[in-house]
gemmi code that builds the backbone of each chain (N, CA, C; Angstrom):
import gemmi

chains = {
    "A": [
        ("MET", (102.838, 124.231, 98.155), (104.095, 124.085, 97.419), (104.949, 125.346, 97.523)),
        ("ASP", (104.465, 126.344, 98.266), (105.213, 127.589, 98.339), (106.121, 127.677, 99.562)),
        ("ALA", (106.213, 126.565, 100.289), (107.057, 126.586, 101.474), (108.506, 126.835, 101.063)),
        ("PRO", (109.277, 127.604, 101.858), (110.674, 127.881, 101.508), (111.516, 126.615, 101.590)),
        ("PHE", (112.451, 126.510, 100.652), (113.332, 125.345, 100.629), (114.638, 125.663, 101.341)),
        ("ALA", (115.072, 124.766, 102.208), (116.443, 124.808, 102.719), (117.250, 123.882, 101.830)),
        ("ARG", (118.472, 124.285, 101.462), (119.231, 123.472, 100.507), (120.667, 123.261, 100.978)),
        ("LEU", (121.215, 122.106, 100.619), (122.610, 121.787, 100.934), (123.223, 121.083, 99.724)),
        ("THR", (124.415, 121.542, 99.318), (125.113, 120.919, 98.195), (126.421, 120.315, 98.683)),
        ("LEU", (126.647, 119.070, 98.325), (127.865, 118.358, 98.736), (128.342, 117.495, 97.571)),
        ("PRO", (129.603, 117.053, 97.612), (130.105, 116.164, 96.557), (129.274, 114.885, 96.465)),
        ("ALA", (129.112, 114.389, 95.230), (128.342, 113.163, 95.006), (129.188, 111.960, 95.388)),
        ("ARG", (129.289, 111.759, 96.696), (130.078, 110.624, 97.215), (129.299, 109.956, 98.335)),
        ("ILE", (129.577, 108.675, 98.535), (128.860, 107.944, 99.574), (129.152, 108.538, 100.954)),
        ("ASP", (130.349, 109.067, 101.142), (130.649, 109.626, 102.470), (129.975, 110.978, 102.723)),
        ("SER", (129.223, 111.486, 101.730), (128.411, 112.685, 101.975), (127.059, 112.331, 102.587)),
        ("VAL", (126.693, 111.062, 102.542), (125.346, 110.661, 102.972), (125.045, 111.047, 104.431)),
        ("PRO", (125.974, 110.804, 105.391), (125.641, 111.175, 106.776), (125.333, 112.667, 106.951)),
        ("ALA", (126.059, 113.533, 106.239), (125.802, 114.975, 106.367), (124.433, 115.332, 105.785)),
        ("PHE", (124.061, 114.671, 104.679), (122.714, 114.901, 104.135), (121.645, 114.390, 105.104)),
        ("HIS", (121.922, 113.259, 105.749), (120.975, 112.736, 106.744), (120.735, 113.783, 107.832)),
        ("GLU", (121.831, 114.303, 108.349), (121.737, 115.272, 109.442), (120.939, 116.494, 109.014)),
        ("PHE", (121.212, 116.934, 107.777), (120.548, 118.127, 107.240), (119.042, 117.915, 107.118)),
        ("VAL", (118.644, 116.800, 106.518), (117.207, 116.591, 106.277), (116.474, 116.258, 107.573)),
        ("ARG", (117.207, 115.696, 108.549), (116.580, 115.454, 109.850), (116.142, 116.764, 110.515)),
        ("LEU", (116.860, 117.845, 110.223), (116.436, 119.153, 110.751), (115.052, 119.495, 110.222)),
        ("GLY", (114.859, 119.226, 108.934), (113.548, 119.469, 108.326), (112.481, 118.566, 108.914)),
        ("ALA", (112.859, 117.311, 109.156), (111.903, 116.367, 109.725), (111.472, 116.824, 111.121)),
        ("GLU", (112.438, 117.375, 111.858), (112.095, 117.899, 113.185), (111.143, 119.078, 113.076)),
        ("LEU", (111.415, 119.970, 112.110), (110.527, 121.118, 111.900), (109.120, 120.654, 111.535)),
        ("ALA", (109.055, 119.536, 110.807), (107.748, 119.009, 110.399), (107.075, 118.253, 111.544)),
        ("GLY", (107.814, 118.062, 112.644), (107.236, 117.394, 113.796), (107.304, 115.880, 113.725)),
        ("LEU", (108.178, 115.350, 112.866), (108.312, 113.892, 112.762), (109.171, 113.364, 113.913)),
        ("GLY", (108.906, 112.146, 114.332), (109.587, 111.580, 115.496), (110.761, 110.696, 115.115)),
        ("PRO", (111.533, 110.266, 116.120), (112.729, 109.454, 115.870), (112.481, 108.194, 115.026)),
        ("PRO", (111.383, 107.443, 115.223), (111.224, 106.236, 114.394), (111.145, 106.575, 112.903)),
        ("GLU", (110.520, 107.715, 112.608), (110.381, 108.105, 111.205), (111.700, 108.588, 110.615)),
        ("MET", (112.576, 109.114, 111.489), (113.868, 109.633, 111.010), (114.680, 108.532, 110.332)),
        ("ASP", (114.664, 107.325, 110.911), (115.434, 106.230, 110.319), (114.884, 105.852, 108.941)),
        ("TRP", (113.560, 105.881, 108.808), (112.971, 105.577, 107.493), (113.338, 106.651, 106.476)),
        ("LEU", (113.373, 107.892, 106.938), (113.766, 108.996, 106.065), (115.238, 108.832, 105.651)),
        ("ASP", (116.081, 108.458, 106.614), (117.492, 108.183, 106.304), (117.603, 107.116, 105.211)),
        ("LEU", (116.773, 106.093, 105.331), (116.835, 104.977, 104.383), (116.505, 105.458, 102.963)),
        ("VAL", (115.441, 106.233, 102.837), (115.053, 106.747, 101.518), (116.179, 107.593, 100.927)),
        ("LEU", (116.717, 108.493, 101.758), (117.801, 109.364, 101.280), (119.003, 108.533, 100.855)),
        ("GLU", (119.390, 107.568, 101.698), (120.574, 106.761, 101.363), (120.401, 106.067, 100.016)),
        ("GLU", (119.232, 105.467, 99.816), (119.031, 104.716, 98.571), (119.181, 105.623, 97.343)),
        ("ILE", (118.594, 106.804, 97.416), (118.641, 107.727, 96.272), (120.055, 108.301, 96.109)),
        ("LEU", (120.661, 108.710, 97.224), (121.983, 109.355, 97.161), (123.071, 108.384, 96.705)),
        ("VAL", (123.001, 107.148, 97.155), (124.024, 106.170, 96.773), (123.964, 105.900, 95.271)),
        ("ASN", (122.739, 105.828, 94.743), (122.581, 105.655, 93.295), (123.257, 106.782, 92.522)),
        ("ILE", (123.029, 108.000, 92.983), (123.613, 109.162, 92.295), (125.134, 109.142, 92.440)),
        ("ALA", (125.604, 108.873, 93.663), (127.051, 108.869, 93.908), (127.757, 107.835, 93.031)),
        ("ARG", (127.088, 106.730, 92.790), (127.737, 105.659, 92.022), (127.671, 105.856, 90.522)),
        ("TYR", (126.565, 106.433, 90.049), (126.328, 106.365, 88.602), (126.218, 107.703, 87.880)),
        ("ALA", (125.807, 108.778, 88.582), (125.432, 109.997, 87.862), (126.591, 110.611, 87.092)),
        ("TYR", (127.767, 110.608, 87.689), (128.883, 111.360, 87.087), (129.971, 110.468, 86.509)),
        ("GLN", (129.676, 109.200, 86.327), (130.705, 108.297, 85.804), (131.169, 108.763, 84.431)),
        ("PRO", (132.477, 108.887, 84.172), (133.565, 108.560, 85.086), (134.071, 109.755, 85.891)),
        ("GLY", (133.371, 110.878, 85.870), (133.890, 112.079, 86.547), (133.341, 112.247, 87.948)),
        ("THR", (133.314, 113.498, 88.398), (132.775, 113.802, 89.722), (131.819, 114.976, 89.610)),
        ("GLY", (131.020, 115.195, 90.618), (130.070, 116.305, 90.618), (129.435, 116.445, 91.981)),
        ("ASP", (128.353, 117.234, 92.011), (127.696, 117.517, 93.287), (126.273, 116.968, 93.314)),
        ("ILE", (125.767, 116.887, 94.524), (124.348, 116.585, 94.747), (123.784, 117.736, 95.574)),
        ("GLU", (122.592, 118.194, 95.196), (121.902, 119.196, 96.012), (120.662, 118.561, 96.613)),
        ("VAL", (120.533, 118.721, 97.923), (119.338, 118.225, 98.601), (118.606, 119.418, 99.208)),
        ("GLY", (117.313, 119.478, 98.978), (116.508, 120.552, 99.554), (115.282, 119.977, 100.235)),
        ("TYR", (114.806, 120.693, 101.247), (113.558, 120.243, 101.871), (112.678, 121.427, 102.209)),
        ("ALA", (111.391, 121.163, 102.333), (110.439, 122.152, 102.802), (109.365, 121.406, 103.579)),
        ("VAL", (108.855, 122.071, 104.624), (107.748, 121.469, 105.365), (106.473, 121.797, 104.596)),
        ("GLU", (105.873, 120.766, 103.999), (104.655, 120.968, 103.210), (103.486, 121.353, 104.105)),
        ("GLN", (103.380, 120.602, 105.196), (102.342, 120.838, 106.208), (102.822, 120.096, 107.441)),
        ("PRO", (102.249, 120.376, 108.602), (102.716, 119.660, 109.793), (102.677, 118.145, 109.559)),
        ("GLY", (103.800, 117.501, 109.815), (103.862, 116.049, 109.661), (104.213, 115.586, 108.268)),
        ("LEU", (104.438, 116.512, 107.349), (104.755, 116.094, 105.968), (105.911, 116.926, 105.407)),
        ("LEU", (106.973, 116.227, 105.026), (108.168, 116.881, 104.499), (108.271, 116.639, 102.995)),
        ("LEU", (108.618, 117.698, 102.245), (108.892, 117.556, 100.813), (110.403, 117.624, 100.629)),
        ("VAL", (110.961, 116.655, 99.923), (112.410, 116.605, 99.709), (112.693, 116.558, 98.215)),
        ("GLU", (113.707, 117.331, 97.782), (114.147, 117.296, 96.385), (115.641, 116.991, 96.337)),
        ("ILE", (116.024, 116.070, 95.466), (117.423, 115.676, 95.335), (117.816, 115.848, 93.869)),
        ("SER", (118.841, 116.685, 93.618), (119.210, 117.005, 92.230), (120.682, 116.723, 91.967)),
        ("ASP", (120.974, 116.380, 90.709), (122.360, 116.280, 90.271), (122.437, 116.770, 88.825)),
        ("LYS", (123.664, 117.050, 88.389), (123.867, 117.513, 87.012), (124.533, 116.422, 86.188)),
        ("GLY", (124.347, 115.201, 86.580), (124.933, 114.073, 85.860), (124.119, 113.715, 84.629)),
        ("SER", (124.477, 112.564, 84.036), (123.778, 112.147, 82.823), (122.311, 111.857, 83.145)),
        ("ALA", (121.466, 112.082, 82.126), (120.023, 111.913, 82.334), (119.726, 110.469, 82.724)),
        ("PHE", (119.056, 110.309, 83.852), (118.714, 108.957, 84.293), (117.529, 109.028, 85.245)),
        ("ASN", (116.510, 108.266, 84.916), (115.338, 108.182, 85.784), (115.329, 106.836, 86.506)),
        ("PRO", (115.786, 106.812, 87.756), (115.851, 105.527, 88.475), (114.464, 104.944, 88.742)),
        ("LEU", (113.444, 105.819, 88.734), (112.089, 105.347, 89.045), (111.517, 104.518, 87.905)),
        ("ALA", (112.147, 104.612, 86.725), (111.650, 103.875, 85.569), (112.273, 102.481, 85.465)),
        ("SER", (113.134, 102.137, 86.417), (113.785, 100.825, 86.333), (112.774, 99.706, 86.590)),
        ("ASP", (113.071, 98.534, 86.067), (112.168, 97.391, 86.229), (112.037, 97.034, 87.704)),
        ("PRO", (110.861, 96.582, 88.124), (110.727, 96.152, 89.519), (111.608, 94.934, 89.787)),
        ("PRO", (112.090, 94.794, 91.016), (112.979, 93.664, 91.311), (112.207, 92.348, 91.340)),
        ("VAL", (112.932, 91.261, 91.157), (112.349, 89.931, 91.290), (112.211, 89.634, 92.787)),
        ("LEU", (110.975, 89.408, 93.246), (110.775, 89.185, 94.681), (110.342, 87.759, 94.992)),
        ("GLY", (110.220, 86.938, 93.965), (109.812, 85.553, 94.212), (110.999, 84.618, 94.093)),
        ("GLY", (110.691, 83.324, 94.118), (111.733, 82.321, 93.919), (112.505, 82.012, 95.187)),
        ("GLY", (113.409, 81.076, 95.083), (114.195, 80.657, 96.236), (115.439, 81.495, 96.412)),
        ("LEU", (116.184, 81.165, 97.454), (117.393, 81.929, 97.784), (118.392, 81.978, 96.627)),
        ("ALA", (118.617, 80.826, 95.995), (119.640, 80.764, 94.951), (119.273, 81.620, 93.737)),
        ("ASP", (117.953, 81.841, 93.538), (117.502, 82.575, 92.344), (117.372, 84.071, 92.569)),
        ("ARG", (117.459, 84.510, 93.831), (117.177, 85.922, 94.095), (118.358, 86.786, 93.674)),
        ("PRO", (118.114, 87.751, 92.758), (119.186, 88.700, 92.424), (119.535, 89.513, 93.666)),
        ("ILE", (120.820, 89.841, 93.848), (121.184, 90.524, 95.089), (121.002, 92.044, 95.010)),
        ("GLY", (120.668, 92.564, 93.828), (120.516, 94.015, 93.726), (119.098, 94.433, 93.383)),
        ("GLY", (118.940, 95.731, 93.143), (117.666, 96.250, 92.638), (116.611, 96.524, 93.688)),
        ("LEU", (116.982, 96.435, 94.974), (115.960, 96.601, 96.008), (115.817, 98.043, 96.503)),
        ("GLY", (116.824, 98.878, 96.216), (116.824, 100.239, 96.755), (115.649, 101.072, 96.294)),
        ("VAL", (115.430, 101.130, 94.991), (114.323, 101.947, 94.451), (112.982, 101.360, 94.892)),
        ("PHE", (112.930, 100.040, 94.953), (111.709, 99.371, 95.416), (111.361, 99.824, 96.839)),
        ("LEU", (112.376, 99.871, 97.706), (112.150, 100.325, 99.087), (111.653, 101.770, 99.099)),
        ("VAL", (112.318, 102.625, 98.314), (111.924, 104.036, 98.267), (110.448, 104.149, 97.901)),
        ("LYS", (110.036, 103.430, 96.850), (108.648, 103.517, 96.385), (107.663, 103.072, 97.461)),
        ("ASN", (108.104, 102.158, 98.321), (107.214, 101.638, 99.357), (107.160, 102.500, 100.614)),
        ("ILE", (108.093, 103.424, 100.734), (108.192, 104.177, 101.984), (107.640, 105.606, 101.838)),
        ("VAL", (107.867, 106.224, 100.664), (107.502, 107.640, 100.520), (106.039, 107.805, 100.107)),
        ("GLY", (105.592, 109.078, 100.095), (104.255, 109.382, 99.583), (104.359, 109.590, 98.088)),
        ("SER", (104.150, 110.824, 97.627), (104.304, 111.083, 96.197), (105.784, 111.001, 95.836)),
        ("LEU", (106.067, 110.593, 94.607), (107.450, 110.401, 94.168), (107.508, 110.732, 92.684)),
        ("ALA", (108.459, 111.610, 92.295), (108.520, 112.011, 90.889), (109.959, 112.267, 90.467)),
        ("TYR", (110.199, 112.086, 89.174), (111.492, 112.410, 88.566), (111.256, 113.441, 87.480)),
        ("ARG", (112.143, 114.402, 87.376), (112.081, 115.308, 86.227), (113.492, 115.645, 85.758)),
        ("ARG", (113.608, 115.907, 84.459), (114.880, 116.323, 83.865), (114.648, 117.706, 83.303)),
        ("GLU", (115.335, 118.709, 83.851), (115.188, 120.063, 83.322), (116.503, 120.808, 83.527)),
        ("GLN", (116.856, 121.612, 82.559), (118.100, 122.401, 82.585), (119.295, 121.527, 82.963)),
        ("ASP", (119.424, 120.404, 82.283), (120.547, 119.487, 82.492), (120.649, 118.953, 83.905)),
        ("ARG", (119.561, 118.943, 84.624), (119.566, 118.398, 85.990), (118.551, 117.268, 86.124)),
        ("ASN", (118.954, 116.232, 86.849), (118.008, 115.207, 87.279), (117.484, 115.636, 88.642)),
        ("THR", (116.185, 115.612, 88.828), (115.630, 115.911, 90.148), (114.612, 114.844, 90.543)),
        ("ILE", (114.833, 114.289, 91.718), (113.848, 113.373, 92.302), (113.212, 114.104, 93.469)),
        ("SER", (111.882, 114.134, 93.485), (111.193, 114.767, 94.609), (110.256, 113.759, 95.248)),
        ("PHE", (110.147, 113.852, 96.558), (109.214, 112.962, 97.250), (108.666, 113.635, 98.498)),
        ("THR", (107.515, 113.154, 98.926), (106.988, 113.576, 100.215), (107.159, 112.427, 101.191)),
        ("PHE", (107.342, 112.800, 102.461), (107.573, 111.807, 103.503), (106.852, 112.251, 104.761)),
        ("PRO", (106.246, 111.324, 105.510), (106.128, 109.896, 105.224), (105.018, 109.596, 104.223)),
        ("GLY", (105.025, 108.381, 103.712), (103.970, 107.929, 102.834), (102.874, 107.242, 103.618)),
        ("PRO", (101.843, 106.795, 102.932), (100.696, 106.185, 103.614), (101.049, 104.895, 104.362)),
        ("ASN", (102.087, 104.197, 103.895), (102.451, 102.936, 104.551), (103.414, 103.134, 105.702)),
        ("ARG", (103.847, 104.379, 105.904), (104.917, 104.594, 106.865), (104.469, 105.609, 107.887)),
        ("GLY", (103.618, 105.203, 108.803), (103.136, 106.122, 109.821), (104.156, 106.273, 110.913)),
        ("ALA", (103.694, 106.528, 112.098), (104.611, 106.737, 113.218), (104.993, 105.411, 113.872)),
        ("ALA", (104.869, 104.319, 113.117), (105.129, 102.985, 113.682), (106.550, 102.855, 114.182)),
    ],
    "B": [
        ("MET", (128.599, 100.655, 112.885), (128.242, 99.247, 113.071), (129.415, 98.508, 113.710)),
        ("ASN", (129.082, 97.666, 114.679), (130.084, 96.842, 115.328), (129.728, 95.366, 115.132)),
        ("ILE", (130.731, 94.549, 114.817), (130.491, 93.115, 114.613), (131.349, 92.345, 115.610)),
        ("GLU", (130.672, 91.577, 116.462), (131.401, 90.838, 117.491), (131.192, 89.337, 117.282)),
        ("PRO", (132.251, 88.607, 116.876), (132.093, 87.172, 116.634), (132.288, 86.335, 117.881)),
        ("THR", (131.525, 85.258, 117.972), (131.706, 84.260, 119.035), (131.708, 82.887, 118.385)),
        ("GLU", (132.730, 82.093, 118.694), (132.794, 80.743, 118.130), (132.047, 79.756, 119.005)),
        ("LEU", (131.074, 79.081, 118.420), (130.394, 77.994, 119.114), (130.856, 76.687, 118.480)),
        ("GLU", (130.400, 75.590, 119.041), (130.818, 74.289, 118.524), (130.384, 74.102, 117.078)),
        ("LYS", (129.118, 74.470, 116.790), (128.568, 74.188, 115.460), (128.380, 75.420, 114.586)),
        ("ALA", (128.658, 76.569, 115.100), (128.391, 77.798, 114.331), (129.209, 78.963, 114.876)),
        ("ILE", (129.256, 79.984, 114.066), (129.839, 81.252, 114.514), (128.698, 82.237, 114.692)),
        ("VAL", (128.653, 82.877, 115.828), (127.656, 83.927, 116.049), (128.315, 85.278, 115.756)),
        ("LEU", (127.658, 86.058, 114.904), (128.141, 87.409, 114.633), (127.105, 88.383, 115.186)),
        ("LYS", (127.456, 89.018, 116.273), (126.535, 89.977, 116.883), (126.735, 91.331, 116.198)),
        ("VAL", (125.702, 91.787, 115.528), (125.799, 93.020, 114.740), (125.051, 94.127, 115.475)),
        ("VAL", (125.750, 95.206, 115.775), (125.144, 96.304, 116.526), (125.312, 97.613, 115.763)),
        ("GLY", (124.227, 98.373, 115.644), (124.315, 99.685, 115.015), (123.586, 99.753, 113.695)),
        ("ARG", (124.182, 100.454, 112.739), (123.537, 100.713, 111.447), (124.358, 100.083, 110.327)),
        ("MET", (123.699, 99.289, 109.492), (124.384, 98.696, 108.348), (123.948, 99.455, 107.095)),
        ("ASP", (124.911, 100.168, 106.498), (124.562, 101.035, 105.371), (125.568, 100.885, 104.237)),
        ("ALA", (125.500, 101.806, 103.279), (126.355, 101.704, 102.091), (127.838, 101.792, 102.449)),
        ("GLU", (128.130, 102.487, 103.542), (129.538, 102.664, 103.905), (130.135, 101.430, 104.571)),
        ("ASN", (129.301, 100.617, 105.238), (129.898, 99.532, 106.017), (129.335, 98.136, 105.745)),
        ("ALA", (128.383, 98.013, 104.815), (127.801, 96.685, 104.556), (128.877, 95.689, 104.108)),
        ("ASP", (129.866, 96.194, 103.377), (130.966, 95.329, 102.933), (131.734, 94.732, 104.114)),
        ("ASP", (131.812, 95.480, 105.212), (132.534, 94.980, 106.390), (131.871, 93.705, 106.904)),
        ("PHE", (130.530, 93.719, 106.924), (129.796, 92.532, 107.387), (130.044, 91.364, 106.428)),
        ("GLN", (129.930, 91.658, 105.125), (130.122, 90.579, 104.137), (131.526, 89.987, 104.238)),
        ("GLN", (132.509, 90.862, 104.390), (133.892, 90.381, 104.471), (134.147, 89.584, 105.750)),
        ("ALA", (133.527, 90.012, 106.853), (133.679, 89.269, 108.105), (133.123, 87.858, 107.922)),
        ("CYS", (131.939, 87.768, 107.286), (131.329, 86.451, 107.052), (132.220, 85.622, 106.132)),
        ("GLU", (132.736, 86.246, 105.093), (133.535, 85.495, 104.118), (134.836, 84.970, 104.725)),
        ("ARG", (135.375, 85.702, 105.700), (136.580, 85.218, 106.379), (136.276, 83.937, 107.166)),
        ("TRP", (135.113, 83.921, 107.846), (134.750, 82.700, 108.594), (134.478, 81.550, 107.636)),
        ("ILE", (133.845, 81.843, 106.520), (133.558, 80.786, 105.526), (134.872, 80.231, 104.985)),
        ("ALA", (135.821, 81.128, 104.716), (137.125, 80.698, 104.190), (137.868, 79.821, 105.200)),
        ("GLN", (137.565, 80.042, 106.476), (138.201, 79.219, 107.529), (137.444, 77.922, 107.781)),
        ("GLY", (136.385, 77.689, 106.993), (135.683, 76.410, 107.103), (134.327, 76.464, 107.784)),
        ("SER", (133.919, 77.633, 108.281), (132.599, 77.721, 108.929), (131.501, 77.567, 107.885)),
        ("ARG", (130.476, 76.803, 108.222), (129.367, 76.593, 107.281), (128.040, 77.099, 107.828)),
        ("HIS", (127.968, 77.354, 109.124), (126.743, 77.913, 109.707), (127.091, 79.190, 110.461)),
        ("LEU", (126.550, 80.286, 109.978), (126.756, 81.568, 110.637), (125.413, 82.031, 111.191)),
        ("ILE", (125.425, 82.509, 112.416), (124.214, 83.072, 113.017), (124.424, 84.575, 113.162)),
        ("ALA", (123.609, 85.358, 112.484), (123.681, 86.812, 112.635), (122.691, 87.207, 113.726)),
        ("ASP", (123.237, 87.637, 114.877), (122.392, 88.098, 115.982), (122.127, 89.589, 115.749)),
        ("LEU", (120.879, 89.894, 115.352), (120.557, 91.244, 114.885), (119.728, 92.035, 115.893)),
        ("ASP", (119.760, 91.593, 117.137), (118.990, 92.294, 118.174), (119.428, 93.757, 118.298)),
        ("GLY", (120.708, 94.018, 118.028), (121.217, 95.375, 118.169), (121.302, 96.132, 116.849)),
        ("LEU", (120.745, 95.543, 115.791), (120.771, 96.225, 114.489), (119.608, 97.212, 114.416)),
        ("GLN", (119.945, 98.496, 114.241), (118.901, 99.529, 114.257), (118.423, 99.907, 112.861)),
        ("TYR", (119.280, 99.647, 111.856), (119.019, 100.204, 110.529), (119.713, 99.335, 109.500)),
        ("VAL", (119.044, 99.056, 108.400), (119.714, 98.367, 107.289), (119.160, 98.924, 105.982)),
        ("SER", (120.054, 99.227, 105.047), (119.622, 99.718, 103.738), (119.787, 98.589, 102.724)),
        ("SER", (119.495, 98.882, 101.454), (119.554, 97.826, 100.434), (120.971, 97.275, 100.275)),
        ("MET", (121.971, 98.095, 100.601), (123.346, 97.583, 100.518), (123.577, 96.510, 101.585)),
        ("GLY", (122.936, 96.654, 102.718), (123.007, 95.629, 103.747), (122.271, 94.370, 103.310)),
        ("LEU", (121.099, 94.544, 102.716), (120.331, 93.384, 102.231), (121.152, 92.599, 101.223)),
        ("ARG", (121.837, 93.344, 100.381), (122.693, 92.728, 99.365), (123.777, 91.852, 100.016)),
        ("ALA", (124.347, 92.348, 101.110), (125.386, 91.595, 101.819), (124.804, 90.318, 102.441)),
        ("PHE", (123.639, 90.447, 103.094), (122.992, 89.263, 103.689), (122.710, 88.213, 102.613)),
        ("LEU", (122.177, 88.671, 101.465), (121.828, 87.739, 100.386), (123.070, 87.050, 99.825)),
        ("ALA", (124.113, 87.832, 99.598), (125.337, 87.277, 99.007), (125.943, 86.206, 99.923)),
        ("VAL", (125.960, 86.493, 101.228), (126.526, 85.532, 102.181), (125.660, 84.279, 102.251)),
        ("ALA", (124.333, 84.469, 102.286), (123.423, 83.315, 102.373), (123.538, 82.432, 101.136)),
        ("GLN", (123.668, 83.063, 99.978), (123.785, 82.276, 98.739), (125.095, 81.493, 98.718)),
        ("LYS", (126.145, 82.144, 99.177), (127.451, 81.478, 99.237), (127.383, 80.259, 100.163)),
        ("LEU", (126.787, 80.458, 101.351), (126.705, 79.361, 102.320), (125.811, 78.235, 101.814)),
        ("GLN", (124.713, 78.604, 101.140), (123.819, 77.564, 100.618), (124.552, 76.697, 99.585)),
        ("SER", (125.392, 77.336, 98.778), (126.129, 76.582, 97.757), (127.145, 75.639, 98.396)),
        ("LEU", (127.454, 75.872, 99.690), (128.397, 75.025, 100.419), (127.659, 74.131, 101.422)),
        ("SER", (126.330, 74.007, 101.219), (125.475, 73.226, 102.125), (125.482, 73.783, 103.547)),
        ("GLY", (125.668, 75.061, 103.663), (125.621, 75.718, 104.973), (124.426, 76.642, 105.049)),
        ("SER", (124.427, 77.549, 106.024), (123.296, 78.475, 106.147), (123.692, 79.741, 106.898)),
        ("LEU", (122.998, 80.802, 106.553), (123.083, 82.052, 107.316), (121.766, 82.178, 108.074)),
        ("ILE", (121.859, 82.099, 109.387), (120.674, 82.107, 110.245), (120.534, 83.499, 110.856)),
        ("LEU", (119.319, 84.027, 110.834), (119.088, 85.354, 111.404), (118.301, 85.223, 112.694)),
        ("CYS", (118.661, 86.036, 113.690), (117.832, 86.072, 114.898), (117.822, 87.481, 115.465)),
        ("GLY", (116.759, 87.769, 116.227), (116.651, 89.055, 116.900), (116.217, 90.212, 116.014)),
        ("LEU", (115.795, 89.911, 114.783), (115.382, 90.987, 113.870), (114.152, 91.702, 114.423)),
        ("HIS", (114.179, 93.007, 114.456), (112.997, 93.751, 114.902), (113.063, 95.163, 114.332)),
        ("GLY", (112.006, 95.902, 114.507), (111.980, 97.304, 114.091), (112.164, 97.483, 112.596)),
        ("LEU", (112.856, 98.550, 112.226), (113.046, 98.869, 110.803), (113.694, 97.723, 110.021)),
        ("PRO", (114.783, 97.110, 110.542), (115.389, 96.020, 109.757), (114.396, 94.892, 109.454)),
        ("ARG", (113.590, 94.514, 110.434), (112.624, 93.443, 110.183), (111.612, 93.865, 109.105)),
        ("GLN", (111.138, 95.102, 109.198), (110.157, 95.574, 108.209), (110.777, 95.649, 106.810)),
        ("VAL", (112.057, 96.004, 106.748), (112.735, 96.064, 105.450), (112.876, 94.656, 104.854)),
        ("PHE", (113.210, 93.688, 105.684), (113.284, 92.295, 105.207), (111.901, 91.810, 104.745)),
        ("GLU", (110.860, 92.212, 105.473), (109.497, 91.786, 105.101), (109.066, 92.445, 103.795)),
        ("MET", (109.319, 93.739, 103.700), (108.906, 94.517, 102.529), (109.508, 93.954, 101.237)),
        ("THR", (110.738, 93.485, 101.340), (111.442, 92.982, 100.152), (111.297, 91.458, 100.012)),
        ("ARG", (110.427, 90.892, 100.841), (110.127, 89.448, 100.819), (111.397, 88.598, 100.922)),
        ("LEU", (112.309, 89.055, 101.759), (113.539, 88.304, 101.994), (113.427, 87.391, 103.214)),
        ("LEU", (112.471, 87.707, 104.082), (112.416, 87.006, 105.361), (112.266, 85.501, 105.176)),
        ("SER", (111.478, 85.107, 104.173), (111.203, 83.675, 103.980), (112.406, 82.937, 103.399)),
        ("LEU", (113.427, 83.673, 102.962), (114.594, 83.032, 102.349), (115.658, 82.635, 103.377)),
        ("PHE", (115.466, 83.101, 104.610), (116.453, 82.820, 105.665), (115.795, 82.015, 106.788)),
        ("PRO", (116.556, 81.150, 107.459), (116.059, 80.637, 108.738), (116.058, 81.808, 109.725)),
        ("VAL", (114.891, 82.113, 110.294), (114.772, 83.281, 111.171), (114.236, 82.850, 112.533)),
        ("TYR", (114.904, 83.274, 113.600), (114.461, 82.934, 114.952), (114.345, 84.219, 115.774)),
        ("ASP", (113.466, 84.124, 116.793), (113.219, 85.318, 117.603), (114.456, 85.738, 118.390)),
        ("ASN", (115.198, 84.750, 118.882), (116.364, 85.120, 119.681), (117.504, 84.130, 119.459)),
        ("LEU", (118.650, 84.487, 119.986), (119.869, 83.723, 119.732), (119.765, 82.293, 120.252)),
        ("GLN", (119.188, 82.114, 121.448), (119.125, 80.771, 122.026), (118.333, 79.822, 121.123)),
        ("GLN", (117.205, 80.330, 120.597), (116.409, 79.500, 119.688), (117.223, 79.105, 118.449)),
        ("ALA", (117.985, 80.046, 117.931), (118.794, 79.763, 116.745), (119.844, 78.701, 117.050)),
        ("ILE", (120.471, 78.814, 118.206), (121.516, 77.855, 118.600), (120.904, 76.462, 118.807)),
        ("ASP", (119.719, 76.435, 119.407), (119.077, 75.162, 119.713), (118.732, 74.350, 118.472)),
        ("THR", (118.600, 75.012, 117.328), (118.204, 74.283, 116.113), (119.387, 73.599, 115.435)),
        ("LEU", (120.572, 73.947, 115.857), (121.749, 73.373, 115.176), (122.107, 71.982, 115.714)),
    ],
}
model = gemmi.Model(1)
for chain_id, residues in chains.items():
    chain = gemmi.Chain(chain_id)
    for i, (resn, *xyz) in enumerate(residues, 1):
        res = gemmi.Residue()
        res.name, res.seqid = resn, gemmi.SeqId(i, " ")
        for name, pos in zip(("N", "CA", "C"), xyz):
            atom = gemmi.Atom()
            atom.name, atom.element = name, gemmi.Element(name[0])
            atom.pos, atom.b_iso = gemmi.Position(*pos), 0.0
            res.add_atom(atom)
        chain.add_residue(res)
    model.add_chain(chain)
structure = gemmi.Structure()
structure.add_model(model)
structure.setup_entities()
């Protein structure tokens, strides 16, 4: 856990997502992760960042800070923080995955995907900041 | 993401290439809704060139499929592979759509 963190702060907007992708991909490369894993990492980041961009600072604006560290070869630790209202997205109810097409709610799948892709995943609220941390890849997401 | 429509006798094929994410998933939904508004009831999404889809993309696919089902139509998927296919499987969405390996198979069923 003592690996140095590289950090990038950008406005909490959906159009910041590509720059965060590019930034964390540098870390993934340092960790020795390959191109197939990069897309899965992009997906996890997008789901978390879009949630923050949409809800954290309503009705105002603010920033998101993303940091990464190479935990060990092949394993990246990522932390995503905002100073918005306290909210733990990981505590949301699991989505409805059964039933027919007409009954399926169209939302709620983002956090579910994140939980299925990453390794360890945690939320903490400290010093007026929300922080989500995760390790990547998780056990279900090898070099496939 | 690029969306290229082709009009067939019984359906519209929308060839989707690239990445469908929070910034552009609405473009796909709106393209589908324009065809539906013009009377199309069967849309085939050719996803052979789709490299990436996030939950915002899934939301668009679901919304379009539900709309078409309510009009006795369908959103047919073909060519799904790689990350997009695994994302559809993970969220148990695959069974909610008619899914074919390739475009010709999808066309043949109409």
